[in-house]
TILUMRO-747864 format. One record per residue: x, y, z of N, C-alpha, C in turn; residue number from 1. Coordinates in nm, 3 decimals, always signed. Layout:
% residues N
SITE      n_px      n_py      n_pz     ca_px     ca_py     ca_pz      c_px      c_py      c_pz     n
SITE         X         Y         Z         X         Y         Z         X         Y         Z   NUM
...
This chain:
% residues 168
SITE      n_px      n_py      n_pz     ca_px     ca_py     ca_pz      c_px      c_py      c_pz     n
SITE   +14.686    +7.780   +17.334   +14.553    +7.734   +17.296   +14.479    +7.850   +17.230     1
SITE   +14.414    +7.821   +17.119   +14.331    +7.918   +17.049   +14.203    +7.939   +17.128     2
SITE   +14.167    +8.063   +17.149   +14.041    +8.088   +17.219   +13.988    +8.224   +17.178     3
SITE   +13.860    +8.232   +17.155   +13.797    +8.359   +17.124   +13.659    +8.361   +17.189     4
SITE   +13.628    +8.467   +17.258   +13.496    +8.482   +17.317   +13.401    +8.537   +17.211     5
SITE   +13.295    +8.469   +17.186   +13.194    +8.516   +17.093   +13.061    +8.503   +17.165     6
SITE   +13.000    +8.614   +17.197   +12.876    +8.616   +17.273   +12.893    +8.532   +17.398     7
SITE   +12.818    +8.423   +17.408   +12.821    +8.345   +17.530   +12.902    +8.217   +17.518     8
SITE   +12.983    +8.204   +17.413   +13.061    +8.081   +17.400   +13.203    +8.114   +17.356     9
SITE   +13.292    +8.023   +17.386   +13.431    +8.033   +17.342   +13.450    +7.935   +17.228    10
SITE   +13.527    +7.974   +17.128   +13.565    +7.885   +17.019   +13.709    +7.845   +17.047    11
SITE   +13.731    +7.715   +17.066   +13.864    +7.665   +17.102   +13.903    +7.549   +17.012    12
SITE   +14.031    +7.523   +17.005   +14.084    +7.411   +16.928   +14.049    +7.280   +16.999    13
SITE   +14.002    +7.182   +16.923   +13.971    +7.051   +16.980   +14.101    +6.976   +17.008    14
SITE   +14.096    +6.890   +17.108   +14.207    +6.803   +17.142   +14.158    +6.658   +17.137    15
SITE   +14.250    +6.565   +17.132   +14.212    +6.424   +17.125   +14.117    +6.383   +17.237    16
SITE   +14.134    +6.440   +17.354   +14.048    +6.405   +17.467   +13.901    +6.444   +17.443    17
SITE   +13.874    +6.525   +17.341   +13.739    +6.573   +17.312   +13.663    +6.486   +17.212    18
SITE   +13.730    +6.387   +17.154   +13.670    +6.309   +17.045   +13.536    +6.247   +17.087    19
SITE   +13.532    +6.180   +17.200   +13.409    +6.111   +17.239   +13.292    +6.209   +17.257    20
SITE   +13.319    +6.326   +17.312   +13.213    +6.426   +17.328   +13.166    +6.476   +17.192    21
SITE   +13.258    +6.495   +17.099   +13.220    +6.539   +16.964   +13.136    +6.432   +16.895    22
SITE   +13.175    +6.307   +16.908   +13.095    +6.197   +16.850   +12.955    +6.196   +16.913    23
SITE   +12.947    +6.213   +17.043   +12.818    +6.216   +17.113   +12.729    +6.328   +17.058    24
SITE   +12.785    +6.446   +17.042   +12.708    +6.559   +16.987   +12.662    +6.527   +16.846    25
SITE   +12.752    +6.475   +16.763   +12.717    +6.443   +16.624   +12.601    +6.344   +16.617    26
SITE   +12.609    +6.238   +16.695   +12.503    +6.136   +16.691   +12.371    +6.193   +16.742    27
SITE   +12.375    +6.268   +16.850   +12.252    +6.329   +16.902   +12.192    +6.428   +16.803    28
SITE   +12.276    +6.506   +16.738   +12.227    +6.607   +16.644   +12.175    +6.546   +16.515    29
SITE   +12.235    +6.436   +16.469   +12.193    +6.375   +16.342   +12.081    +6.272   +16.360    30
SITE   +12.050    +6.235   +16.481   +11.944    +6.136   +16.504   +11.813    +6.172   +16.432    31
SITE   +11.762    +6.295   +16.447   +11.636    +6.329   +16.379   +11.648    +6.324   +16.227    32
SITE   +11.765    +6.354   +16.175   +11.785    +6.349   +16.029   +11.772    +6.207   +15.979    33
SITE   +11.837    +6.114   +16.047   +11.830    +5.975   +16.002   +11.693    +5.913   +16.029    34
SITE   +11.624    +5.957   +16.132   +11.486    +5.913   +16.151   +11.399    +5.961   +16.035    35
SITE   +11.422    +6.083   +15.991   +11.350    +6.135   +15.875   +11.381    +6.055   +15.749    36
SITE   +11.508    +6.020   +15.730   +11.545    +5.937   +15.616   +11.470    +5.804   +15.619    37
SITE   +11.464    +5.743   +15.737   +11.397    +5.614   +15.749   +11.249    +5.627   +15.716    38
SITE   +11.188    +5.734   +15.764   +11.046    +5.756   +15.734   +11.022    +5.777   +15.585    39
SITE   +11.111    +5.850   +15.521   +11.096    +5.879   +15.378   +11.128    +5.760   +15.289    40
SITE   +11.232    +5.685   +15.324   +11.281    +5.579   +15.237   +11.218    +5.443   +15.264    41
SITE   +11.168    +5.420   +15.384   +11.121    +5.287   +15.421   +11.239    +5.201   +15.463    42
SITE   +11.207    +5.090   +15.528   +11.310    +5.006   +15.589   +11.410    +4.948   +15.489    43
SITE   +11.362    +4.900   +15.374   +11.451    +4.830   +15.281   +11.561    +4.923   +15.232    44
SITE   +11.525    +5.036   +15.175   +11.625    +5.128   +15.122   +11.708    +5.188   +15.234    45
SITE   +11.641    +5.229   +15.342   +11.714    +5.289   +15.454   +11.821    +5.195   +15.507    46
SITE   +11.786    +5.070   +15.529   +11.881    +4.974   +15.586   +11.997    +4.944   +15.491    47
SITE   +11.974    +4.955   +15.360   +12.083    +4.938   +15.264   +12.171    +5.063   +15.257    48
SITE   +12.111    +5.179   +15.257   +12.185    +5.304   +15.245   +12.258    +5.341   +15.374    49
SITE   +12.196    +5.317   +15.487   +12.251    +5.362   +15.616   +12.251    +5.247   +15.717    50
SITE   +12.322    +5.138   +15.688   +12.317    +5.022   +15.777   +12.366    +5.051   +15.918    51
SITE   +12.460    +5.142   +15.931   +12.510    +5.179   +16.064   +12.561    +5.323   +16.059    52
SITE   +12.469    +5.416   +16.046   +12.507    +5.556   +16.029   +12.584    +5.610   +16.149    53
SITE   +12.554    +5.561   +16.269   +12.624    +5.609   +16.388   +12.772    +5.572   +16.381    54
SITE   +12.800    +5.451   +16.340   +12.939    +5.406   +16.327   +13.010    +5.488   +16.219    55
SITE   +12.941    +5.516   +16.108   +13.000    +5.594   +16.000   +13.026    +5.738   +16.044    56
SITE   +12.933    +5.797   +16.116   +12.952    +5.934   +16.166   +13.070    +5.938   +16.262    57
SITE   +13.081    +5.841   +16.350   +13.194    +5.834   +16.444   +13.325    +5.820   +16.367    58
SITE   +13.326    +5.738   +16.263   +13.447    +5.721   +16.181   +13.489    +5.854   +16.119    59
SITE   +13.391    +5.930   +16.067   +13.422    +6.059   +16.007   +13.485    +6.154   +16.110    60
SITE   +13.429    +6.154   +16.230   +13.481    +6.241   +16.335   +13.624    +6.199   +16.372    61
SITE   +13.644    +6.069   +16.395   +13.778    +6.020   +16.430   +13.879    +6.057   +16.322    62
SITE   +13.839    +6.044   +16.195   +13.929    +6.078   +16.084   +13.966    +6.226   +16.087    63
SITE   +13.870    +6.312   +16.117   +13.897    +6.455   +16.117   +13.995    +6.496   +16.227    64
SITE   +14.007    +6.416   +16.331   +14.101    +6.445   +16.439   +14.244    +6.404   +16.405    65
SITE   +14.263    +6.323   +16.303   +14.397    +6.279   +16.266   +14.471    +6.393   +16.197    66
SITE   +14.593    +6.422   +16.239   +14.668    +6.533   +16.178   +14.680    +6.522   +16.027    67
SITE   +14.697    +6.401   +15.976   +14.714    +6.383   +15.831   +14.586    +6.410   +15.752    68
SITE   +14.473    +6.424   +15.820   +14.347    +6.451   +15.749   +14.346    +6.591   +15.690    69
SITE   +14.422    +6.683   +15.750   +14.421    +6.821   +15.703   +14.305    +6.902   +15.758    70
SITE   +14.219    +6.837   +15.834   +14.103    +6.906   +15.891   +14.143    +6.983   +16.015    71
SITE   +14.066    +7.082   +16.042   +14.077    +7.155   +16.168   +13.945    +7.134   +16.240    72
SITE   +13.951    +7.100   +16.366   +13.830    +7.077   +16.446   +13.828    +7.180   +16.559    73
SITE   +13.721    +7.256   +16.564   +13.702    +7.356   +16.668   +13.580    +7.322   +16.751    74
SITE   +13.580    +7.369   +16.873   +13.470    +7.344   +16.966   +13.407    +7.476   +17.008    75
SITE   +13.277    +7.473   +17.032   +13.208    +7.584   +17.098   +13.187    +7.538   +17.241    76
SITE   +13.240    +7.616   +17.333   +13.236    +7.579   +17.473   +13.162    +7.686   +17.553    77
SITE   +13.072    +7.640   +17.639   +12.998    +7.730   +17.727   +13.021    +7.685   +17.870    78
SITE   +13.079    +7.773   +17.949   +13.106    +7.742   +18.091   +13.173    +7.607   +18.108    79
SITE   +13.272    +7.577   +18.024   +13.347    +7.453   +18.035   +13.281    +7.332   +17.973    80
SITE   +13.163    +7.349   +17.915   +13.090    +7.237   +17.852   +13.099    +7.252   +17.701    81
SITE   +13.138    +7.144   +17.633   +13.142    +7.147   +17.487   +12.998    +7.140   +17.436    82
SITE   +12.956    +7.248   +17.370   +12.818    +7.260   +17.323   +12.805    +7.232   +17.174    83
SITE   +12.914    +7.240   +17.101   +12.909    +7.219   +16.957   +13.049    +7.202   +16.901    84
SITE   +13.055    +7.167   +16.773   +13.183    +7.149   +16.706   +13.168    +7.182   +16.559    85
SITE   +13.281    +7.209   +16.497   +13.283    +7.234   +16.353   +13.416    +7.185   +16.298    86
SITE   +13.411    +7.119   +16.184   +13.533    +7.075   +16.115   +13.540    +7.148   +15.982    87
SITE   +13.662    +7.182   +15.942   +13.677    +7.248   +15.813   +13.815    +7.224   +15.756    88
SITE   +13.825    +7.249   +15.625   +13.948    +7.233   +15.551   +13.977    +7.362   +15.474    89
SITE   +14.103    +7.391   +15.457   +14.148    +7.499   +15.371   +14.215    +7.434   +15.251    90
SITE   +14.165    +7.466   +15.132   +14.222    +7.411   +15.009   +14.282    +7.527   +14.929    91
SITE   +14.410    +7.551   +14.951   +14.475    +7.664   +14.884   +14.489    +7.641   +14.734    92
SITE   +14.482    +7.515   +14.689   +14.499    +7.487   +14.546   +14.388    +7.551   +14.462    93
SITE   +14.269    +7.568   +14.521   +14.163    +7.637   +14.447   +14.103    +7.752   +14.529    94
SITE   +14.180    +7.800   +14.625   +14.141    +7.916   +14.707   +14.006    +7.900   +14.773    95
SITE   +13.980    +7.781   +14.826   +13.849    +7.757   +14.888   +13.862    +7.697   +15.027    96
SITE   +13.755    +7.712   +15.101   +13.742    +7.648   +15.230   +13.618    +7.561   +15.227    97
SITE   +13.620    +7.453   +15.302   +13.506    +7.362   +15.307   +13.470    +7.337   +15.452    98
SITE   +13.347    +7.369   +15.488   +13.296    +7.336   +15.620   +13.234    +7.197   +15.608    99
SITE   +13.277    +7.109   +15.694   +13.229    +6.969   +15.690   +13.138    +6.943   +15.810   100
SITE   +13.157    +6.830   +15.876   +13.073    +6.796   +15.991   +13.073    +6.909   +16.092   101
SITE   +12.954    +6.948   +16.132   +12.938    +7.049   +16.236   +12.801    +7.029   +16.298   102
SITE   +12.793    +7.053   +16.427   +12.666    +7.034   +16.497   +12.671    +7.101   +16.633   103
SITE   +12.553    +7.128   +16.683   +12.537    +7.180   +16.818   +12.455    +7.076   +16.894   104
SITE   +12.497    +7.047   +17.016   +12.423    +6.955   +17.102   +12.277    +7.003   +17.108   105
SITE   +12.181    +6.912   +17.088   +12.040    +6.954   +17.092   +12.001    +7.035   +17.215   106
SITE   +12.068    +7.011   +17.328   +12.037    +7.087   +17.451   +12.075    +7.234   +17.438   107
SITE   +12.164    +7.266   +17.343   +12.213    +7.403   +17.327   +12.166    +7.469   +17.197   108
SITE   +12.087    +7.398   +17.118   +12.045    +7.453   +16.990   +11.953    +7.573   +17.008   109
SITE   +11.953    +7.660   +16.907   +11.867    +7.777   +16.909   +11.923    +7.894   +16.987   110
SITE   +12.050    +7.889   +17.024   +12.112    +7.995   +17.104   +12.217    +8.073   +17.025   111
SITE   +12.223    +8.051   +16.894   +12.319    +8.123   +16.812   +12.458    +8.064   +16.808   112
SITE   +12.476    +7.946   +16.866   +12.610    +7.885   +16.874   +12.660    +7.847   +16.734   113
SITE   +12.575    +7.788   +16.652   +12.618    +7.750   +16.517   +12.663    +7.873   +16.440   114
SITE   +12.586    +7.979   +16.447   +12.623    +8.102   +16.378   +12.756    +8.156   +16.424   115
SITE   +12.783    +8.147   +16.554   +12.911    +8.190   +16.608   +13.025    +8.106   +16.551   116
SITE   +13.003    +7.976   +16.540   +13.107    +7.889   +16.484   +13.133    +7.923   +16.338   117
SITE   +13.026    +7.944   +16.259   +13.043    +7.976   +16.117   +13.117    +8.108   +16.100   118
SITE   +13.079    +8.209   +16.178   +13.147    +8.339   +16.168   +13.295    +8.325   +16.200   119
SITE   +13.326    +8.249   +16.302   +13.465    +8.231   +16.341   +13.544    +8.163   +16.229   120
SITE   +13.489    +8.054   +16.176   +13.559    +7.978   +16.071   +13.574    +8.063   +15.945   121
SITE   +13.473    +8.137   +15.909   +13.482    +8.222   +15.790   +13.592    +8.327   +15.808   122
SITE   +13.602    +8.383   +15.926   +13.711    +8.479   +15.953   +13.847    +8.411   +15.943   123
SITE   +13.858    +8.289   +15.992   +13.983    +8.214   +15.980   +14.017    +8.191   +15.833   124
SITE   +13.917    +8.160   +15.752   +13.940    +8.136   +15.610   +13.982    +8.264   +15.538   125
SITE   +13.927    +8.377   +15.579   +13.967    +8.505   +15.519   +14.115    +8.531   +15.543   126
SITE   +14.166    +8.489   +15.657   +14.309    +8.508   +15.687   +14.397    +8.434   +15.587   127
SITE   +14.343    +8.326   +15.527   +14.416    +8.249   +15.426   +14.397    +8.305   +15.286   128
SITE   +14.325    +8.416   +15.277   +14.300    +8.482   +15.147   +14.223    +8.393   +15.050   129
SITE   +14.132    +8.313   +15.104   +14.051    +8.226   +15.019   +13.946    +8.307   +14.945   130
SITE   +13.898    +8.255   +14.834   +13.799    +8.326   +14.753   +13.655    +8.288   +14.789   131
SITE   +13.638    +8.166   +14.839   +13.503    +8.123   +14.875   +13.507    +8.010   +14.975   132
SITE   +13.392    +7.988   +15.037   +13.375    +7.876   +15.131   +13.249    +7.801   +15.090   133
SITE   +13.254    +7.671   +15.108   +13.144    +7.583   +15.068   +13.100    +7.500   +15.188   134
SITE   +12.970    +7.477   +15.197   +12.914    +7.385   +15.295   +12.802    +7.310   +15.225   135
SITE   +12.787    +7.184   +15.255   +12.686    +7.100   +15.192   +12.589    +7.051   +15.299   136
SITE   +12.461    +7.051   +15.265   +12.359    +7.001   +15.358   +12.246    +6.938   +15.280   137
SITE   +12.154    +6.877   +15.350   +12.041    +6.810   +15.286   +11.927    +6.906   +15.254   138
SITE   +11.847    +6.868   +15.157   +11.731    +6.947   +15.117   +11.602    +6.901   +15.182   139
SITE   +11.610    +6.800   +15.267   +11.491    +6.746   +15.332   +11.449    +6.833   +15.450   140
SITE   +11.332    +6.805   +15.504   +11.277    +6.884   +15.614   +11.366    +6.882   +15.738   141
SITE   +11.430    +6.770   +15.766   +11.514    +6.759   +15.885   +11.637    +6.850   +15.877   142
SITE   +11.679    +6.886   +15.757   +11.795    +6.974   +15.740   +11.757    +7.122   +15.733   143
SITE   +11.630    +7.153   +15.743   +11.586    +7.293   +15.735   +11.658    +7.382   +15.836   144
SITE   +11.673    +7.341   +15.963   +11.746    +7.428   +16.056   +11.890    +7.456   +16.010   145
SITE   +11.955    +7.356   +15.953   +12.092    +7.376   +15.904   +12.092    +7.475   +15.788   146
SITE   +11.998    +7.458   +15.694   +11.992    +7.551   +15.580   +11.968    +7.694   +15.627   147
SITE   +11.878    +7.710   +15.724   +11.850    +7.844   +15.777   +11.974    +7.903   +15.845   148
SITE   +12.047    +7.820   +15.919   +12.168    +7.868   +15.987   +12.274    +7.910   +15.886   149
SITE   +12.291    +7.832   +15.778   +12.389    +7.866   +15.676   +12.350    +7.996   +15.606   150
SITE   +12.222    +8.010   +15.574   +12.175    +8.132   +15.508   +12.193    +8.253   +15.601   151
SITE   +12.164    +8.235   +15.727   +12.181    +8.343   +15.824   +12.328    +8.385   +15.834   152
SITE   +12.418    +8.288   +15.818   +12.562    +8.316   +15.823   +12.612    +8.381   +15.694   153
SITE   +12.527    +8.390   +15.591   +12.565    +8.457   +15.468   +12.577    +8.371   +15.345   154
SITE   +12.556    +8.240   +15.358   +12.559    +8.153   +15.241   +12.433    +8.176   +15.160   155
SITE   +12.448    +8.208   +15.031   +12.331    +8.238   +14.949   +12.322    +8.152   +14.823   156
SITE   +12.434    +8.128   +14.760   +12.434    +8.054   +14.634   +12.429    +7.905   +14.663   157
SITE   +12.346    +7.834   +14.586   +12.341    +7.689   +14.604   +12.299    +7.621   +14.475   158
SITE   +12.338    +7.496   +14.463   +12.298    +7.412   +14.352   +12.223    +7.294   +14.413   159
SITE   +12.091    +7.292   +14.398   +12.014    +7.181   +14.456   +12.051    +7.046   +14.394   160
SITE   +12.039    +6.945   +14.475   +12.064    +6.808   +14.430   +11.948    +6.722   +14.479   161
SITE   +11.907    +6.630   +14.398   +11.797    +6.542   +14.435   +11.842    +6.397   +14.417   162
SITE   +11.815    +6.314   +14.515   +11.842    +6.171   +14.505   +11.708    +6.100   +14.492   163
SITE   +11.696    +6.017   +14.391   +11.575    +5.937   +14.374   +11.604    +5.792   +14.413   164
SITE   +11.505    +5.727   +14.470   +11.519    +5.587   +14.510   +11.398    +5.509   +14.461   165
SITE   +11.416    +5.381   +14.434   +11.306    +5.293   +14.398   +11.342    +5.152   +14.445   166
SITE   +11.251    +5.093   +14.520   +11.270    +4.954   +14.558   +11.244    +4.868   +14.435   167
SITE   +11.327    +4.762   +14.417   +11.307    +4.674   +14.301   +11.299    +4.530   +14.347   168
């Protein structure tokens, strides 16, 4: 089993038995983001764009656990409790790594756990001799903590994207 002590948490390889806990963390962590989307977009657009975001988030997590997905799923564990998770891919065809779904249980946020996960994954990517790593997040207020965490971990370059909506 892969394990590394980083400050007050261990980074370990996820196992199938961990899927439900990872889904629980993802839904709890993304709840405020989707509430923000609903407030910004209104019911009509929100219900069309995100009819069942919890089901979609769970599907993404389940997919990342499948060996054929190519994803690696790691957990941040504190005293035997899964406090966070991170999924990532190594794409040797263009010497890049991609950090995908990642979150810290709201009960454990603000303790440096996300930063520990990013540092660990970046070190893993360096072992593959990759040239860069990419992570994507939202530009809205609800994603501000994620943007700050990524910047604190060393991500600096970004290309902003804006989505416009109009009810018709």
